[in-house]
C-alpha positions as CSV (number, residue, x, y, z in Angstrom):
1,X,-15.6,4.9,11.1
2,X,-15.3,1.2,10.5
3,X,-12.8,-1.2,8.7
4,X,-13.6,-4.8,7.9
5,X,-11.1,-7.2,6.3
6,X,-11.8,-10.0,3.9
7,X,-9.4,-12.7,2.5
8,X,-9.2,-13.2,-1.3
9,X,-9.7,-16.5,-3.2
10,X,-6.9,-19.1,-2.5
11,X,-5.5,-18.5,-6.0
12,X,-5.1,-14.8,-5.4
13,X,-3.5,-15.0,-2.0
14,X,0.2,-14.7,-3.2
15,X,-1.0,-11.4,-4.8
16,X,-3.7,-9.9,-2.9
17,X,-2.9,-9.2,0.8
18,X,-6.6,-8.5,1.6
19,X,-9.7,-6.7,0.7
20,X,-11.4,-4.2,3.1
21,X,-14.4,-2.2,3.5
22,X,-14.4,1.3,5.0
23,X,-17.5,2.8,6.0
24,X,-18.2,6.1,7.7
25,X,-21.7,7.6,8.4
26,X,-22.8,11.3,8.7
27,X,-21.6,14.3,7.1
28,X,-18.4,14.9,9.1
29,X,-15.4,16.6,7.7
30,X,-12.1,14.5,8.0
31,X,-8.5,15.2,7.4
32,X,-5.4,13.3,7.8
33,X,-2.2,12.4,6.3
34,X,-1.3,9.0,4.7
35,X,2.2,7.5,5.1
36,X,4.3,5.1,2.9
37,X,3.1,1.5,3.3
38,X,5.1,-0.2,0.7
39,X,2.0,-1.5,-0.9
40,X,-0.3,-0.4,-3.8
41,X,-4.0,-0.3,-3.5
42,X,-7.2,0.0,-5.6
43,X,-10.1,1.7,-4.0
44,X,-13.7,1.8,-5.3
45,X,-15.7,4.6,-4.0
46,X,-19.3,3.2,-3.5
47,X,-20.8,6.1,-1.2
48,X,-21.8,9.6,-1.7
49,X,-18.9,11.2,0.0
50,X,-15.8,12.9,-1.5
51,X,-12.2,12.2,-0.9
52,X,-9.5,14.6,-2.0
53,X,-5.7,14.4,-2.1
54,X,-3.3,17.3,-1.8
55,X,-1.4,17.7,-5.1
56,X,0.9,20.6,-6.0
57,X,-0.8,23.5,-4.4
58,X,-4.4,22.5,-3.7
59,X,-6.7,19.5,-2.9
60,X,-8.0,17.5,-5.8
61,X,-11.0,15.2,-5.9
62,X,-10.1,11.5,-6.1
63,X,-11.7,9.4,-9.0
64,X,-14.5,6.9,-8.5
65,X,-12.0,4.2,-8.9
66,X,-8.6,5.1,-7.4
67,X,-5.2,3.5,-8.1
68,X,-2.9,4.3,-5.2
69,X,0.8,4.1,-6.5
70,X,3.7,3.7,-4.1
71,X,3.6,6.5,-1.5
72,X,7.1,7.5,-0.7
73,X,6.4,10.8,1.4
74,X,3.5,12.1,3.5
75,X,0.3,12.8,1.6
76,X,-2.5,14.8,2.9
77,X,-6.0,13.8,2.4
78,X,-9.5,15.0,3.5
79,X,-13.1,13.9,3.0
80,X,-16.7,15.1,3.4
81,X,-19.9,13.0,3.5
82,X,-20.6,9.5,4.2
83,X,-18.5,6.8,2.7
84,X,-18.6,3.2,1.6
85,X,-15.1,2.3,0.0
86,X,-14.1,-1.2,-1.1
87,X,-10.3,-1.5,-1.2
88,X,-7.9,-4.1,-2.7
89,X,-4.4,-4.1,-1.1
90,X,-1.6,-6.0,-3.1
91,X,1.6,-7.1,-1.7
92,X,4.7,-5.0,-2.3
93,X,5.5,-6.6,-5.7
94,X,2.2,-7.9,-6.9
95,X,0.2,-5.1,-8.6
96,X,2.5,-5.8,-11.6
97,X,0.5,-8.8,-12.4
98,X,-2.4,-6.7,-13.9
99,X,-0.5,-3.5,-14.9
100,X,1.5,-3.2,-18.1
101,X,3.0,0.2,-17.3
102,X,6.2,0.4,-15.3
103,X,5.0,0.7,-11.6
104,X,7.2,3.6,-10.8
105,X,5.1,6.0,-13.0
106,X,2.3,5.8,-10.4
107,X,4.4,6.8,-7.4
108,X,3.0,9.5,-5.0
109,X,-0.2,9.9,-7.0
110,X,-3.7,8.7,-7.0
111,X,-4.7,7.7,-10.6
112,X,-8.0,7.1,-12.1
113,X,-7.9,3.2,-12.8
114,X,-10.5,3.6,-15.7
115,X,-8.0,5.7,-17.5
116,X,-5.5,2.9,-17.3
117,X,-7.6,-0.2,-17.7
118,X,-10.4,1.2,-19.6
119,X,-14.1,0.0,-19.8
120,X,-13.4,-3.3,-17.8
121,X,-13.1,-1.1,-14.6
122,X,-16.1,1.2,-15.4
123,X,-18.2,-2.1,-15.8
124,X,-16.8,-3.6,-12.6
125,X,-17.6,-0.3,-10.7
126,X,-21.0,-0.4,-11.8
127,X,-21.5,-4.0,-10.9
128,X,-20.2,-3.2,-7.3
129,X,-22.5,-0.3,-7.0
130,X,-25.4,-2.6,-7.8
131,X,-24.6,-5.1,-5.3
132,X,-25.4,-4.4,-1.7
133,X,-23.6,-7.0,0.5
134,X,-19.9,-6.8,1.1
135,X,-19.4,-10.6,0.8
136,X,-21.0,-10.4,-2.8
137,X,-18.8,-7.6,-3.7
138,X,-15.6,-9.5,-2.7
139,X,-16.8,-12.5,-4.8
140,X,-17.1,-10.1,-7.8
141,X,-13.5,-8.9,-7.2
142,X,-12.3,-12.3,-6.7
143,X,-13.7,-13.2,-10.2
144,X,-12.3,-10.2,-11.7
145,X,-8.7,-10.5,-10.5
146,X,-8.7,-14.3,-11.1
147,X,-9.4,-13.6,-14.8
148,X,-6.6,-11.1,-14.8
149,X,-4.2,-13.4,-13.1
150,X,-4.9,-16.2,-15.8
151,X,-4.2,-13.7,-18.5
152,X,-0.9,-12.8,-16.8
153,X,0.4,-16.3,-16.4
154,X,3.6,-15.5,-18.3
155,X,4.6,-13.1,-15.5
156,X,4.0,-15.7,-12.7
157,X,7.5,-17.0,-12.5
158,X,9.1,-13.6,-12.4
159,X,6.6,-12.4,-9.8
160,X,7.4,-15.4,-7.6
161,X,11.1,-14.6,-7.7
162,X,10.6,-11.0,-6.9
163,X,8.3,-12.0,-4.0
164,X,11.2,-14.1,-2.6
165,X,13.7,-11.3,-3.1
166,X,11.4,-8.8,-1.4
167,X,11.0,-11.2,1.5
168,X,14.7,-11.7,1.8
169,X,15.2,-7.8,1.8
170,X,12.6,-7.3,4.6
171,X,13.7,-10.2,6.7
172,X,17.5,-9.2,6.8
173,X,18.3,-6.4,9.2
174,X,22.0,-6.4,8.4
175,X,23.6,-3.1,7.1
176,X,24.6,-4.7,3.8
177,X,21.6,-6.7,3.2
178,X,21.1,-5.7,-0.4
179,X,24.6,-7.1,-1.2
180,X,23.7,-10.2,0.7
181,X,20.4,-10.8,-1.1
182,X,22.0,-10.2,-4.6
183,X,24.7,-12.8,-3.7
184,X,22.0,-15.3,-2.4
185,X,20.1,-15.1,-5.8
186,X,23.3,-15.1,-8.0
187,X,22.7,-11.6,-9.6
188,X,24.4,-8.2,-9.4
189,X,23.1,-5.5,-7.2
190,X,22.4,-3.4,-10.4
191,X,20.3,-6.2,-11.7
192,X,18.6,-6.6,-8.3
193,X,17.7,-3.0,-8.2
194,X,16.3,-3.1,-11.8
195,X,14.2,-6.1,-11.0
196,X,12.8,-4.8,-7.7
197,X,12.0,-1.4,-9.1
198,X,10.2,-2.8,-12.2
199,X,7.8,-4.7,-10.0
200,X,7.5,-2.4,-7.0
201,X,8.3,1.1,-8.1
202,X,10.8,1.2,-5.2
203,X,14.5,0.6,-5.0
204,X,15.6,-2.4,-2.7
205,X,16.8,0.1,-0.1
206,X,13.4,1.9,-0.2
207,X,11.7,-1.4,0.3
208,X,13.7,-2.1,3.3
209,X,13.2,1.6,4.7
210,X,9.5,1.4,4.4
211,X,9.2,-2.0,5.8
212,X,11.2,-0.9,9.0
213,X,9.1,2.2,9.2
214,X,5.8,0.3,9.0
215,X,7.0,-2.0,11.7
216,X,7.8,1.0,13.9
217,X,4.3,2.3,13.3
218,X,2.7,-0.9,14.6
219,X,5.0,-0.9,17.5
220,X,4.1,2.6,18.4
221,X,0.5,1.9,18.1
222,X,0.8,-0.6,20.9
223,X,1.8,2.1,23.3
224,X,3.7,-0.3,25.4
225,X,7.4,0.2,24.5
226,X,9.7,3.1,24.9
227,X,10.7,4.7,21.6
228,X,14.3,3.3,22.1
229,X,12.8,-0.3,22.0
230,X,10.7,0.6,19.1
231,X,13.7,1.6,17.2
232,X,15.7,-1.6,18.1
233,X,12.7,-4.0,17.6
234,X,12.1,-2.3,14.1
235,X,15.6,-2.9,12.9
236,X,17.2,0.4,13.2
237,X,20.9,0.6,14.3
238,X,20.6,3.8,16.4
239,X,18.1,6.3,17.5
240,X,19.1,9.2,15.2
241,X,18.6,6.7,12.1
242,X,15.2,5.9,13.4
243,X,14.2,9.6,13.9
244,X,15.5,10.6,10.6
245,X,13.6,8.0,8.6
246,X,10.5,8.3,10.5
247,X,10.5,12.2,10.0
248,X,11.0,11.6,6.2
249,X,8.0,9.4,6.1
250,X,5.6,11.3,8.3
251,X,6.9,14.9,8.7
252,X,6.9,14.3,12.4
253,X,9.4,13.0,14.9
254,X,8.4,9.7,16.6
255,X,7.5,11.4,19.9
256,X,5.4,14.0,18.1
257,X,3.5,11.2,16.2
258,X,2.9,9.3,19.5
259,X,1.3,12.3,20.8
260,X,-1.1,12.6,18.0
261,X,-1.9,9.0,17.0
262,X,-4.0,8.8,13.9
263,X,-6.8,6.3,13.8
264,X,-6.5,5.9,10.0
265,X,-2.8,5.4,9.8
266,X,-3.1,2.8,12.6
267,X,-5.6,0.9,10.7
268,X,-3.5,1.1,7.6
269,X,-0.5,-0.3,9.4
270,X,-2.1,-3.6,9.2
């Protein structure tokens, strides 16, 4: 199993956190659980393997081009076969630049991006399949998303505002940070909630919760701090608060997770 990361073109850096290539060889069976990250992703499947997500009462095969909405609870996944996957990871707010639908409709599901964006995505997927080198595939994605960004220029100012708001929310660890942020931008908390939800699929409080949770995952992955220090450094005000949120997002207590560290989730907590 190998992850490689690539930076997007300069114009795309405010919107795309990174591209990545995931490769696994052989015909091994793999099963894991994906946790909330706060970011949406697109994944192009370029190998022969099969990925599945658990939905309702059974595992369902993922489409060739996956749009991962905001994951707000643990999501079980499994795979068989060898894989080459090319991923696009957006910032919390920025998938709104190429999607016309309200972002929240994609929450807790993996959608077929070709159903949403049509033949452009089918053609893009074929081009990526015909191109063997990762750096060339990244260049193709840069071109595709740069064109999308140019067509979405009317959204740019609003997206920049939401980016600043999300940054303020995640950088302020105080109990009443949402009220503080609303005051800072001269808006009501109700309008702040609406603006953030429209662009992220999450409420401001949920953005804050997932950010703290992801911080705790990274700290736990270092395996150098006691859990009490992890809770404090991640912005939790007491241990019970930390345990409650962590269990809601993983289905495990922090100590149980520490005993069963997942290589996939540690790679994704990036």
